[in-house]
N, C-alpha and C positions, 0 to 999 in steps of 0.2 A: 437529474444529472448525477453521474457517478464520478467521484474524484478520489485521489490517493494523496496523502501527505505524510511527511516524516516529522516526528517530534521526539527528541531524546533518544535517537537511534531506533525508534520503533515506527514502522510504517502502518498507517491507519487507512481504512476504507471508509469513504463518506458518500452517502446518497442524499441528495437534496431534492425535495419535491415541493413545489409551491401549490398550496391548496387554498385559494381565495386569499383571505387575510392572514393565513397561517403558513408557516414554513415548517415542513417536517424534515428533520435531519436525523439520519441513521448513521451512527459512528461505530464501526466494528460490531454492528448488530444491536447496539443500544439506541433506542428511539427517543428523540427530543422534540417537543412541540414548541415552536417559537411564534409569537404573535408579531406580525409585521405592522409596525406603527407608521412608518413612512418609507417610501422607496423613491430614491432619486438616482440619476445616473452616477454611478461610482460611490453611492452611499446608501446604506440600509439601516434603518432604526428598528430595533427589535425589543421585545419584552420576553424575558425568560425567567421563570421561577420568581416572578414578582419584581424583577429588576430590569431597568431599561439600559440599553447599550447601543452604540453606533458602531457599525462596521463599515470600513471603507474598502472598496474592491475595484479590481481592474481585470479585464480579460486580455490575454496576449498569447496568440498561437496555441490555443487549446489549454492554456494554463490560467488558473484563477488565482489572483493575488488577493489576499484579505489581510486587513490590518485592524487591530483592536487594542486599545490601551497600550500602544507602543510596541506591540508584538506583531510581526508580519509573517504570514504563512503563504507558501506557494503550494497550490493544489493542482495536480495534473490529472488529466483523464487517463485512466489506465489503458494500456494497449489491450486489444481483444485477446482473450484467452487463447493461447496457442495449444493446439492438440496435435498429437501424432499417434499413429498406430504402429507400435513396435512390430517388426516382422512383416509389415505390409498389410494388405487388406484383410487378411484373416487373422491378424495379430490380436494382442491383448487390448484392453480398454484404453481410451485416450488418457494422456498424461498432461500435467501442468508444469510449465517451465518456471523455475525460480531464478531470478536474474539479480545481478549486482546493482544496487542503487547508485553507485558512484565508483570511480577508480579506487582500488584498495588492494590490500594484501591479505590472503587467507591466513588467519592465525590459528584456527582450530576447526577440525571437522568433528561434529558431535554425533553423527549418525553413520551407519554403514549401509551400503547398497543392499536392497532387499528388506531393510528394517521397516517395520510399521511405525508410522508417525501420526500425530494428531495435529489438527489445525492450531497454529500458534506455538508449536514446539520449536525450539531453537535447533536449526540444522547445522549452521556454521557460524563462526565468528570471523568478521573481517576487521581490519584496522585501516583507517584513513585519517590523516592529519592528527595522529595520536588519539583518535577516538575509536572505541570499540563499537562495532555495528553487529547486532544480533540479526541473523537472517533466519526468519521463521517460516514454517510450513504454511502455505496459504490454504491448505485443505487436509482432510484426513486421507490416509492412503499408505502406500509403500514407496520407499525411495527406489525409483526405477533405475536411475543413473546418477552417479556423482561424476561431475565433469571437471573438478578441480582437485588440487592436492595442497597439503600444508605448505605455506611459504610462497605459493604461487601468486603472482601479480595478476589482477583481473581488471578489465575495463568496465565502464558504465554499460549496463544492459547486457553484459556477457551472461550466458546461461551457466549457472553454477550447478544446478541439479534438476532432475525431473521427478515429480511425484505422480504416481499412477494409482490405479485401483487395486 
């Protein structure tokens, strides 16, 4: 199962795969092997790097809530990658949309349309509830379109930019 979560203004991709008594977690490409000690509804006991831990969990409308040591995380299944072909069927390669994680205000745009970007590079800075949110490129490519401007208010899931090949 693939999930996405945000921690300290950074969005992380998580892939979870159950393999018998093991759970393989890939977080932003880094792979972790976890031994499943016990699995109950809403509770998972794991051993990782020699230490045991208990994670409490709940599923709600495609969201996975996890709690460990007093910290609670909401993991969401990412929406399918949206592609488009600029200029119609004979256009350029498909692009990937970059969306706002929450309602916010655009504080700074750090790239220009047409600029080459690398996966993880900061594209823009948003501000919400006095927090700075760095919006990073999900892939290598070029900024195909910038759809916002400095100072603009944006809504959750609004498309901010498109990254193409």
